[in-house]
C-alpha positions in Angstrom: 106.8 93.2 76.4 104.7 90.1 76.2 103.7 88.4 73.0 100.0 89.5 72.9 100.9 93.2 73.3 103.5 92.9 70.4 100.8 91.5 68.2 98.4 94.3 69.1 100.9 96.9 68.4 101.8 95.4 65.1 98.1 95.2 64.2 97.5 98.9 65.2 100.4 100.0 63.0 99.2 97.9 60.0 95.7 99.4 60.4 97.1 103.0 60.4 99.3 102.2 57.4 96.3 101.0 55.5 94.6 104.5 56.3 97.7 106.2 55.0 97.8 104.1 51.8 94.1 104.9 51.0 95.2 108.6 50.7 97.8 107.8 48.1 98.1 111.1 46.2 99.6 109.6 43.0 96.7 107.1 42.4 94.1 109.8 43.4 95.4 112.2 40.7 95.7 109.5 38.1 92.0 108.7 38.5 91.1 112.2 37.6 93.3 113.1 34.5 93.3 111.4 31.1 93.6 112.5 27.5 91.3 111.8 24.5 92.5 112.8 21.1 95.5 114.6 22.6 93.2 116.8 24.7 93.0 116.8 28.6 89.9 115.7 30.3 89.3 116.1 34.1 87.1 114.0 36.3 85.1 116.4 38.5 83.8 113.5 40.7 85.4 110.1 41.4 82.1 108.2 40.7 81.2 110.5 37.8 79.9 109.6 34.4 80.9 111.2 31.1 78.8 114.3 31.8 80.8 115.3 34.9 84.1 115.5 33.1 85.7 119.0 32.3 87.5 119.5 29.1 88.3 122.3 26.6 90.8 123.0 23.7 93.2 124.4 26.1 96.5 125.5 24.3 98.6 125.2 27.4 98.4 123.6 30.8 100.4 125.2 33.6 100.9 122.9 36.7 101.2 124.5 40.3 101.3 122.1 43.2 101.7 122.9 46.9 101.3 120.8 50.1 102.8 117.8 51.6 101.7 115.5 48.8 102.7 118.0 46.0 105.5 115.8 44.6 103.4 112.6 44.1 100.6 114.6 42.8 102.7 116.4 40.2 104.3 113.0 39.0 100.8 111.7 38.4 99.7 114.9 36.5 102.9 114.9 34.4 102.2 111.3 33.6 98.7 112.1 32.5 98.8 115.3 30.7 99.8 115.2 26.9 103.4 116.5 26.7 102.6 119.0 24.0 100.3 120.8 26.3 102.6 121.3 29.2 103.7 124.8 29.6 107.3 125.2 30.7 108.2 123.5 34.0 105.7 122.5 36.7 106.2 124.4 40.0 106.0 122.4 43.2 106.2 123.6 46.8 106.4 121.1 49.6 107.8 120.8 53.1 111.5 120.0 53.3 111.0 116.5 54.2 109.0 115.5 51.1 111.2 117.2 48.5 111.7 114.9 45.6 113.4 115.6 42.4 111.0 115.5 39.3 111.9 115.8 35.7 110.7 119.1 34.0 109.7 120.4 37.4 111.0 123.1 39.8 110.7 121.6 43.3 111.0 124.0 46.2 111.2 123.1 49.9 109.6 125.5 52.3 108.8 125.9 56.0 105.9 124.1 57.8 103.9 124.7 60.0 105.6 128.1 60.2 106.1 129.8 57.0 109.7 130.9 56.0 111.4 133.0 53.2 111.8 130.1 50.9 107.9 129.7 50.9 107.5 133.4 50.4 109.7 133.3 47.2 107.9 130.3 46.1 104.6 132.1 46.5 105.8 135.0 44.5 106.5 132.5 41.6 103.1 131.0 41.9 101.6 134.5 41.6 103.7 135.2 38.6 102.5 132.0 36.8 98.9 132.8 37.7 99.1 136.4 36.5 100.8 135.7 33.3 98.5 132.8 32.1 96.3 133.7 29.1 92.8 133.2 27.8 92.5 129.7 26.5 95.1 128.2 28.8 94.5 126.0 32.0 96.1 126.3 35.4 95.9 123.0 37.0 96.5 123.6 40.8 97.2 120.4 42.9 96.4 121.1 46.6 97.2 119.0 49.6 97.5 119.4 53.4 100.1 121.9 54.7 99.6 124.2 51.8 98.6 127.2 53.8 101.9 127.6 55.5 104.0 126.7 52.4 103.1 129.6 50.2 102.9 132.7 52.4 102.3 135.8 50.4 101.3 138.6 52.8 99.2 141.4 51.6 100.9 144.8 51.0 101.8 146.5 54.3 102.4 143.3 56.3 105.7 141.6 56.4 106.3 137.8 56.4 107.7 138.1 59.9 104.5 139.8 61.1 102.4 137.0 59.4 104.5 134.3 61.0 104.2 136.0 64.4 100.3 136.0 64.0 100.3 132.3 62.9 102.5 131.4 65.9 100.1 133.1 68.4 97.1 131.2 66.9 99.0 127.9 67.1 100.0 128.4 70.7 96.6 129.4 72.0 94.9 126.2 70.6 93.0 127.8 67.9 91.3 125.4 65.4 92.7 124.9 62.0 89.6 126.7 60.5 90.2 129.6 62.8 93.8 129.8 61.9 93.0 129.6 58.1 90.4 132.4 58.4 93.0 134.9 59.8 95.5 133.6 57.2 93.1 134.2 54.3 92.6 137.8 55.3 96.3 138.5 55.4 97.2 136.8 52.1 97.2 137.5 48.4 96.9 133.9 47.4 94.5 132.3 50.0 90.7 132.6 50.3 90.2 132.6 46.5 93.2 134.7 45.7 94.8 132.3 43.3 91.6 132.2 41.2 91.4 135.9 41.2 95.0 136.3 39.9 94.4 133.6 37.2 91.7 135.5 35.2 91.3 135.4 32.3 92.7 131.8 32.2 90.7 128.7 33.2 91.6 127.1 36.6 90.9 123.6 38.0 92.0 122.4 41.4 92.6 118.7 42.5 92.3 118.8 46.2 93.4 116.3 48.7 91.6 117.3 51.9 93.2 117.4 55.4 90.2 119.2 56.8 87.4 117.5 58.7 84.1 117.7 56.8 86.1 118.5 53.6 85.3 122.4 53.7 87.0 123.5 50.5 87.3 126.9 51.8 89.4 125.7 54.7 91.7 123.3 52.9 95.1 125.1 52.6 92.9 128.2 53.3 90.9 127.8 50.1 93.1 129.5 47.5 90.9 128.5 44.6 87.5 128.6 46.0 85.1 131.3 47.4 85.7 132.5 51.0 82.7 132.8 53.2 84.6 134.4 56.1 85.1 138.0 56.6 87.6 140.6 58.2 85.1 140.8 61.2 85.4 137.0 61.6 89.3 137.2 61.7 89.2 140.0 64.3 86.7 138.1 66.4 89.0 135.0 66.3 92.0 136.8 67.6 90.0 138.5 70.2 88.1 135.5 71.5 91.4 133.6 71.7 92.9 136.4 73.8 95.7 137.2 71.4 94.4 140.4 69.6 96.6 142.8 71.6 99.7 140.6 71.0 99.1 140.5 67.4 101.5 142.9 65.4 100.2 146.4 65.0 100.2 146.3 61.1 98.2 143.1 61.3 95.5 144.8 63.5 95.4 147.9 61.5 94.9 146.0 58.3 92.2 143.8 59.6 90.4 146.9 61.0 90.6 148.6 57.6 89.1 145.6 56.0 86.2 145.6 58.5 85.6 149.3 57.6 85.5 148.4 53.8 88.8 150.3 53.2 90.4 147.0 51.8 88.7 144.7 49.5 87.2 141.5 51.0 88.3 138.1 49.8 86.3 136.8 46.7 82.8 135.5 47.5 80.5 132.9 45.9 78.9 135.3 43.4 82.1 136.9 42.2 82.8 136.6 38.4 86.3 135.3 39.1 84.9 131.8 39.7 83.1 131.5 36.5 86.1 129.7 34.8 87.2 127.7 37.7 86.5 124.2 39.1 87.7 121.6 41.5 87.7 117.8 42.3 88.0 116.5 45.7 90.4 113.5 45.2 90.9 112.3 48.8 90.0 112.8 52.5 90.2 111.7 56.0 86.9 110.0 55.6 88.3 107.7 52.9 91.2 106.8 55.1 88.9 106.1 58.1 86.9 103.7 55.8 90.2 101.9 54.9 91.2 101.5 58.6 87.8 99.9 59.4 88.3 97.5 56.5 91.8 96.7 57.5 90.7 96.0 61.1 88.0 93.6 59.8 90.6 91.7 57.6 92.7 91.2 60.7 89.8 89.6 62.5 88.5 92.5 64.6 85.0 93.6 65.2 85.6 97.1 63.7 83.6 100.1 64.9 83.7 103.9 64.1 84.4 105.7 67.3 84.4 109.2 65.6 84.7 110.5 62.0 85.2 114.1 63.3 87.5 113.8 66.4 88.3 117.3 67.6 88.8 119.2 70.9 91.6 119.3 73.4 93.8 116.2 72.8 94.2 115.3 76.5 90.4 115.6 77.1 89.6 113.5 74.1 92.0 110.8 75.5 90.1 110.7 78.7 86.8 110.2 76.8 88.4 107.3 74.8 89.4 105.7 78.1 85.9 106.0 79.6 84.4 104.5 76.5 86.9 101.6 76.5 86.2 100.9 80.2 82.6 100.7 79.5 83.0 98.2 76.7 85.3 96.0 78.8 82.8 96.1 81.8 80.0 95.0 79.4 82.2 92.0 78.5 84.4 91.5 75.3 84.1 88.0 73.6 86.1 88.8 70.6 88.8 91.4 69.6 87.4 94.9 69.0 88.9 97.8 67.0 87.7 101.3 67.5 89.0 103.8 64.9 88.6 107.5 64.5 89.7 110.3 62.3 90.1 114.0 62.9 92.3 116.7 64.2 92.6 117.6 67.9 94.2 120.7 69.3 96.8 121.4 72.1 96.7 124.5 74.3 100.5 125.0 74.9 101.3 125.9 78.5 104.7 124.3 79.0 108.0 124.5 77.0 108.3 120.8 76.1 108.4 119.0 72.8 105.6 117.0 71.1 102.4 117.1 68.9 98.7 116.6 69.4 99.0 112.9 68.6 101.8 112.3 71.0 100.0 114.4 73.7 96.8 112.2 73.1 98.6 109.0 73.5 100.4 110.0 76.6 97.3 111.4 78.1 95.5 108.1 77.2 98.1 106.0 79.0 97.8 108.3 82.1 94.0 108.3 82.0 94.0 104.4 81.6 96.1 104.1 84.7 94.0 106.7 86.6 90.6 105.2 85.6 91.8 101.6 86.2 91.4 100.5 82.5 91.9 96.7 82.5 92.3 94.4 79.7 94.7 93.8 76.9 94.7 97.0 74.8 96.7 99.2 72.6 96.1 102.7 71.5 97.6 104.6 68.5 97.3 108.2 67.5 99.2 109.6 64.5 99.2 112.0 61.7 98.9 110.6 58.2 101.7 112.9 57.0 104.2 111.2 59.2 105.0 114.3 61.3 103.3 115.3 64.5 104.1 118.8 65.4 107.7 119.9 65.1 109.0 116.4 65.7 110.3 113.5 63.7 107.4 111.2 65.0 104.0 110.6 63.3 102.5 110.1 66.7 102.8 107.3 69.3 101.4 103.9 70.3 100.9 103.0 73.9 99.8 100.0 76.0 99.2 99.0 79.6 102.9 98.9 80.2 103.7 102.4 78.8 103.7 104.2 82.1 105.9 101.6 83.8 108.4 101.9 81.1 108.5 105.7 81.4 108.8 105.7 85.1 111.5 103.0 85.0 113.5 105.3 82.6 113.4 108.0 85.4 110.8 110.2 83.8 107.6 111.5 85.5 104.8 111.1 82.9 102.3 113.4 84.5 105.0 116.2 84.7 105.9 115.7 81.0 102.2 115.9 80.0 101.8 119.1 82.1 104.9 120.5 80.4 103.6 119.6 76.9 106.7 117.3 76.7 105.0 114.1 75.5 107.9 113.4 73.0 110.5 113.1 75.7 108.2 110.8 77.8 107.2 108.6 74.9 110.7 108.5 73.5 111.9 107.1 76.9 109.3 104.3 76.8 110.1 103.5 73.1 106.5 104.3 72.2 107.1 106.9 69.5 105.7 105.9 66.1 108.2 107.1 63.5 107.2 106.5 59.9 109.1 109.2 58.1 107.3 111.6 55.6 104.5 109.7 53.9 103.9 112.2 51.0 100.3 112.7 51.8 98.3 114.3 54.6 94.7 113.8 55.4 94.6 114.8 59.1 95.0 112.2 61.9 94.0 108.7 62.6 93.4 106.8 65.9 93.2 103.1 66.5 92.2 101.4 69.8 92.5 97.7 69.9 91.0 95.6 72.8 91.4 91.8 73.1 89.6 89.6 75.6 91.6 88.8 78.5 90.4 85.2 78.7 
């Protein structure tokens, strides 16, 4: 690998890490919580004045955290809440890779992206805390990406196995995260406003680290503390339009049909009284991280441009669009280094039996498309998840350059065949292009960085 490519790869990695750092969950929570005269006050907006702070003479504060950033968020909360207000131990549910011991806290590791029995038991504990909280007490809920899968609590009549099977069907058919969450909410006792419903008569406030494009609160971790605008009919339509309705477990289909007929109560809506004593603060998002990557690229001397702040669609299709755009820029003439950055969350329709994730698939598809379209120049492309894990692999994503395909082929691997088999991990591992960061402790969707240097 030549010296210029090494520099570009290092720059791309540094820019990505700047985006991850901007979503630091500990600092985000610390900005929101503080005490005055031994009473807790909560910022309801980062740029807020005194009038947008929430406070009350709460006698106790119960802390429940779930998601990939749950441990860091909980540490910040416990460092900020007056000790005499804390009720018993805080309860934390996170994915196994992010489990960290915290004083005066019960930390539970659970399955992600597919729920497991440990998560189910943790969800039951969450429900118990919510149901037993009293008037005059506060339940502080700390929510981050991955929360949907980590606290599965199926409605009566549906087993955890049946809910997992339904989630698996949606993941495999390329359903969007919003579509998956819509179905999850209508099969859950906690999601879609369920937590707030259980918390009555106590007060509830949620600090939310968004991993959803556009920061739709009802979609983040399936909106457990906010109103749900979706319906049973929506859930049925999603399963049907994706061609997996008949494959869904019979109990799931029966329950959803009962809901559509009004035989089962809908998820709580905006006008419901359960939300009168609840509130939230959005403390971090993909947008904040994208802004940080732009600044980091500028600091490294690049002409930084936003490619997309809502990158979605099929990963391999989006990769081809990236390449076409890069080719146009190069044909117009590049006189200074350019950085194109994006944030979002693409999808992958699984047709093979290989190993990988949407970011690895996009990176491999980019390298293949660059070769096919004759992309010239000195470029490097990175696509990775801010949580440090792309699909069921140990890689955050991958970073590719003009030599990637050569390295894959020299390793005896067919890159096109690997892509068709959804086996991007194997291909990129053979070329040494996997980006492995380890669990980052946060999650605000994905980031992409394309760096292009003048060839002369």
